[in-house]
C-alpha positions in Angstrom: 80.2 86.0 63.7 77.5 88.7 64.1 76.5 89.8 67.6 73.3 87.9 68.6 72.3 90.4 71.3 70.7 93.0 68.9 68.7 90.2 67.3 67.5 89.1 70.7 66.5 92.7 71.5 64.6 93.0 68.2 62.8 89.8 69.0 61.9 91.1 72.4 60.5 94.3 70.9 58.3 92.2 68.6 57.2 90.0 71.5 56.2 93.1 73.5 54.1 94.3 70.6 52.1 91.1 70.4 51.6 90.3 74.1 48.3 91.0 75.8 48.6 89.4 79.2 45.0 90.2 79.9 44.0 88.0 77.0 46.3 85.0 76.6 44.0 83.3 74.1 44.2 86.3 71.7 48.0 86.4 72.3 48.3 82.7 71.4 46.5 83.4 68.1 48.8 86.4 67.4 52.0 84.5 68.1 50.9 81.5 66.1 50.2 83.8 63.1 53.5 85.6 63.6 55.4 82.3 63.9 53.8 81.0 60.7 55.1 84.0 58.8 58.6 83.8 60.3 61.6 81.6 59.7 64.6 80.2 61.5 65.3 81.5 65.0 62.6 84.2 64.9 60.0 81.5 64.3 61.3 79.5 67.2 61.4 82.5 69.5 57.8 83.2 68.7 56.8 79.6 69.3 58.1 79.9 72.9 55.6 82.7 73.4 52.8 80.5 72.0 53.8 78.1 74.7 53.7 80.8 77.3 50.2 81.8 76.2 49.1 78.2 76.4 50.5 77.9 79.8 48.6 80.9 81.0 45.4 79.2 79.8 46.2 76.0 81.7 47.0 74.0 78.5 50.2 72.6 80.0 50.7 69.4 77.8 50.1 71.4 74.6 52.5 74.2 75.8 55.3 71.6 76.4 54.6 70.1 73.0 55.1 73.4 71.3 58.3 73.9 73.2 59.5 70.5 72.0 58.9 71.7 68.4 61.2 74.8 68.8 64.8 74.1 68.0 67.7 76.0 69.6 70.3 76.8 67.0 73.2 76.2 69.4 73.9 75.7 73.1 73.3 79.0 74.9 71.4 80.4 72.0 68.5 82.8 72.5 66.0 80.2 71.5 67.6 77.7 74.0 67.4 80.3 76.8 63.7 81.0 76.0 62.8 77.3 75.8 64.3 76.7 79.3 62.6 79.8 80.6 59.1 79.0 79.2 59.4 75.3 80.1 60.1 76.3 83.6 57.1 78.7 83.7 54.9 75.9 82.5 56.1 73.5 85.1 55.8 76.1 87.8 52.3 77.0 86.8 51.3 73.4 86.6 52.4 72.9 90.3 56.0 71.7 90.0 58.2 74.6 91.1 61.1 72.2 92.1 61.3 70.9 88.6 61.1 74.5 87.2 64.0 75.9 89.2 66.9 74.1 87.4 65.5 75.3 84.1 65.4 78.9 85.3 68.9 78.6 86.6 70.1 77.1 83.3 68.4 80.0 81.4 70.0 82.5 83.8 73.5 81.1 83.3 73.2 80.9 79.5 71.6 84.4 79.2 74.3 85.9 81.4 77.1 84.4 79.4 75.6 85.5 76.1 74.8 89.0 77.3 71.0 88.7 77.0 70.4 91.1 79.9 66.6 91.1 79.8 66.4 87.3 79.7 68.9 87.1 82.6 66.8 89.3 84.8 63.7 87.5 83.8 65.2 84.1 84.6 66.6 85.3 88.0 63.3 86.8 89.0 61.7 83.4 88.2 64.3 81.7 90.3 63.1 84.0 93.2 59.5 83.1 92.6 60.1 79.4 92.9 62.7 79.6 95.7 61.9 79.1 99.4 60.9 82.3 101.2 64.2 82.5 103.0 66.0 82.9 99.7 63.7 85.3 97.9 65.0 88.6 99.2 68.5 87.9 98.2 67.5 86.6 94.8 65.2 89.6 94.1 68.0 91.9 95.2 70.4 90.2 92.8 67.8 90.6 90.0 67.4 94.3 90.9 71.1 94.9 90.8 71.3 93.2 87.3 68.5 95.4 86.1 70.0 98.6 87.5 73.4 97.8 85.9 71.9 96.8 82.5 72.5 98.8 79.3 69.5 97.2 77.6 66.5 99.5 78.3 64.2 96.5 78.3 66.2 94.9 81.0 66.2 98.1 83.0 62.4 98.1 82.8 62.4 95.2 85.2 63.4 97.5 88.1 59.8 98.6 88.8 58.3 95.1 88.9 61.1 93.9 91.1 60.8 96.8 93.5 57.1 96.2 93.7 57.6 92.5 94.5 60.2 93.3 97.1 58.0 96.0 98.5 55.1 93.6 99.1 57.4 91.0 100.6 58.6 93.6 103.1 55.1 94.8 103.7 53.9 91.2 104.4 56.7 90.6 107.0 55.8 93.9 108.7 58.9 95.9 107.6 56.9 98.9 106.6 59.8 101.4 106.4 61.6 99.2 103.9 58.3 98.6 102.0 57.7 102.3 101.7 61.2 103.0 100.4 60.9 100.2 97.8 57.4 101.4 96.6 58.6 105.0 96.3 61.6 103.9 94.2 59.1 101.9 92.1 57.1 105.1 91.5 60.3 106.8 90.3 61.1 103.9 87.9 57.5 103.9 86.5 57.7 107.7 85.9 61.1 107.3 84.2 59.7 104.6 82.0 56.7 106.8 81.1 54.1 104.3 82.2 51.2 106.4 83.4 48.8 103.6 84.3 51.5 101.8 86.3 52.5 105.1 88.0 49.0 105.2 89.5 49.3 101.6 90.7 52.7 102.3 92.2 51.4 105.4 94.0 48.5 103.3 95.4 51.1 101.0 96.9 52.8 103.9 98.6 49.5 105.2 100.0 48.5 101.7 101.2 51.7 101.5 103.1 51.3 104.9 104.6 47.9 103.8 106.0 49.4 100.7 107.4 52.0 102.9 109.1 49.3 105.0 110.7 50.0 108.0 108.4 46.4 108.0 107.5 45.9 111.6 106.4 48.8 111.4 104.0 47.4 108.1 102.7 44.0 109.7 102.2 45.4 112.7 100.4 47.3 110.4 98.0 44.2 108.2 97.4 42.1 111.3 96.7 44.6 112.5 94.2 44.6 109.1 92.5 40.8 109.1 92.3 41.0 112.6 90.6 43.7 111.3 88.2 41.4 108.4 87.3 38.4 110.7 86.7 40.6 112.9 84.5 41.6 109.8 82.5 38.1 108.5 82.3 39.0 105.4 84.3 38.1 104.0 87.8 39.9 101.8 90.3 37.7 100.1 93.0 40.8 99.6 95.2 41.3 103.4 95.3 37.7 103.8 96.4 38.1 101.1 99.0 41.3 102.8 100.4 39.6 106.2 100.6 36.8 104.6 102.6 39.2 102.8 104.9 41.2 106.0 105.5 38.1 108.0 106.3 36.9 105.3 108.7 40.2 105.2 110.4 40.3 109.0 110.8 36.7 109.0 112.0 37.5 106.4 114.6 40.5 108.4 115.8 38.3 111.6 116.0 40.1 113.4 113.3 38.2 116.4 111.8 39.7 115.6 108.4 37.7 112.3 108.0 34.9 113.9 106.0 
């Protein structure tokens, strides 16, 4: 029997090409066209992404109907894992996280057994999203460890997102030292993954945490560097501008001569 893992990795590469999370309606159209042109497991894999796009648009019954039309080839197959994962996402988005959790856990178990590293990390991170707050740190840490240990580059790409999520959780509970360390590691992961836009966002998180820690001049210097990077790229970020203003106001209030 051939190894199903390379096929799953190829399917994920195709999915990544087609997704535009800023425009789920356009993504739905792209995935429908791709599914119509495909056969077998590839068709059903693409249909799961049609369902995800529908869910992001709030079309929950239609999304579930599409998932019902996708047929897993065997227990624990890639299609079966993706059906559970996307059905869980639809249920969570529609306001039923308790019903979603067993589906995410089923997807996690099947993906782990089959060696679908990316899907296993995805499923575990979704378990963390729907879990009570008291469980989230442990679950996110488990997902991060899976991503760090993965051989699949797509699974390893989860590190930055997980670190960002964990960083904001730490920030919100007031553990700013932990938040800073997590955000700084997220910057390193984004640099490694050669994601320049995401690098800027990750650095913004570091600077925001520095301001919260009272390290205002460091935060301002970082935000000014980010503003310059955006100018060089021909882009803008209102949140950078807001942070620059906040840092300058804080420095002025403290009497710092560097506030101007």
